[in-house]
VEXNU-579204 format. One record per residue (C-alpha): x negated, z negated, y; residue number from 1. Coordinates in nm, 2 decimals, padded with zeros to 4 digits, m for minus. Layout:
! residues N
      x      z      y resi
      X      Z      Y  NUM
...
This chain:
! residues 106
      x      z      y resi
 m01.41  00.05 m02.11    1
 m01.33  00.44 m02.04    2
 m00.97  00.50 m01.95    3
 m00.89  00.88 m02.01    4
 m00.60  01.08 m01.84    5
 m00.51  01.42 m01.84    6
 m00.33  01.47 m01.51    7
 m00.31  01.83 m01.37    8
 m00.47  01.97 m01.68    9
 m00.81  01.85 m01.60   10
 m00.94  01.54 m01.80   11
 m01.03  01.26 m01.56   12
 m01.23  00.95 m01.67   13
 m01.29  00.61 m01.52   14
 m01.53  00.38 m01.61   15
 m01.50  00.00 m01.59   16
 m01.80 m00.16 m01.36   17
 m01.94 m00.36 m01.63   18
 m01.96 m00.03 m01.85   19
 m02.13  00.14 m01.52   20
 m02.39 m00.14 m01.51   21
 m02.49 m00.08 m01.88   22
 m02.44  00.33 m01.83   23
 m02.71  00.29 m01.51   24
 m02.90  00.02 m01.63   25
 m02.87 m00.15 m01.32   26
 m02.72 m00.50 m01.23   27
 m02.41 m00.57 m01.26   28
 m02.40 m00.76 m00.91   29
 m02.57 m00.51 m00.72   30
 m02.34 m00.26 m00.82   31
 m02.02 m00.51 m00.71   32
 m02.20 m00.54 m00.42   33
 m02.23 m00.16 m00.31   34
 m01.87 m00.13 m00.44   35
 m01.78 m00.38 m00.23   36
 m01.77 m00.18  00.08   37
 m01.57  00.17  00.02   38
 m01.81  00.31  00.29   39
 m02.09  00.31 m00.01   40
 m01.88  00.56 m00.23   41
 m01.65  00.81 m00.15   42
 m01.28  00.81 m00.14   43
 m01.14  00.88 m00.50   44
 m01.46  00.80 m00.67   45
 m01.42  00.44 m00.71   46
 m01.07  00.33 m00.84   47
 m00.89 m00.05 m00.82   48
 m00.72 m00.09 m01.14   49
 m00.45 m00.32 m01.19   50
 m00.51 m00.53 m01.55   51
 m00.29 m00.80 m01.56   52
 m00.57 m01.05 m01.35   53
 m00.53 m01.17 m00.98   54
 m00.85 m00.92 m00.90   55
 m00.81 m00.66 m01.09   56
 m01.11 m00.42 m01.21   57
 m01.34 m00.17 m01.00   58
 m01.36  00.16 m01.19   59
 m01.55  00.43 m01.10   60
 m01.50  00.83 m01.21   61
 m01.75  01.07 m01.35   62
 m01.85  01.19 m01.00   63
 m01.83  00.79 m00.87   64
 m02.12  00.68 m01.12   65
 m02.33  01.00 m01.01   66
 m02.25  00.94 m00.63   67
 m02.35  00.52 m00.71   68
 m02.67  00.66 m00.87   69
 m02.73  00.93 m00.54   70
 m02.63  00.58 m00.34   71
 m02.92  00.34 m00.53   72
 m03.17  00.60 m00.49   73
 m03.11  00.67 m00.11   74
 m03.13  00.31 m00.08   75
 m03.48  00.27 m00.26   76
 m03.69  00.49 m00.03   77
 m03.53  00.28  00.29   78
 m03.79  00.02  00.47   79
 m03.74 m00.32  00.27   80
 m03.53 m00.09  00.00   81
 m03.24 m00.28 m00.22   82
 m03.38 m00.61 m00.07   83
 m03.29 m00.44  00.30   84
 m02.95 m00.33  00.19   85
 m02.86 m00.68  00.07   86
 m02.97 m00.84  00.35   87
 m02.75 m00.58  00.57   88
 m02.47 m00.64  00.32   89
 m02.53 m01.01  00.46   90
 m02.54 m01.13  00.08   91
 m02.67 m01.48  00.05   92
 m03.01 m01.57 m00.02   93
 m02.98 m01.67 m00.36   94
 m02.75 m01.39 m00.47   95
 m03.06 m01.13 m00.33   96
 m03.30 m01.32 m00.52   97
 m03.07 m01.28 m00.85   98
 m03.04 m00.95 m00.76   99
 m03.40 m00.89 m00.71  100
 m03.51 m01.04 m01.03  101
 m03.31 m00.82 m01.19  102
 m03.48 m00.50 m01.03  103
 m03.71 m00.28 m01.25  104
 m04.08 m00.30 m01.11  105
 m04.25  00.03 m01.02  106
């Protein structure tokens, strides 16, 4: 889902977190983990939208999608890469293994 509005003259697009996973080819669980800490994506690039559900939905602006891609590229250069990021975020081992099984092999 892409929501489009024209506030202040410049079009603004937001993309649901599930659509961002499709756009980037990344695991939805990994993106959810990154999005769970607002320090990982710059302020205003990730927006919580109320959709009538209790949880709402996380969305990203165009720049937010780019920022997410940059963040992912960065963590892949860290010692331990994505696995270490997930461990640092205190993910349980089961979640880490699910996400790692979904990672591209390089």
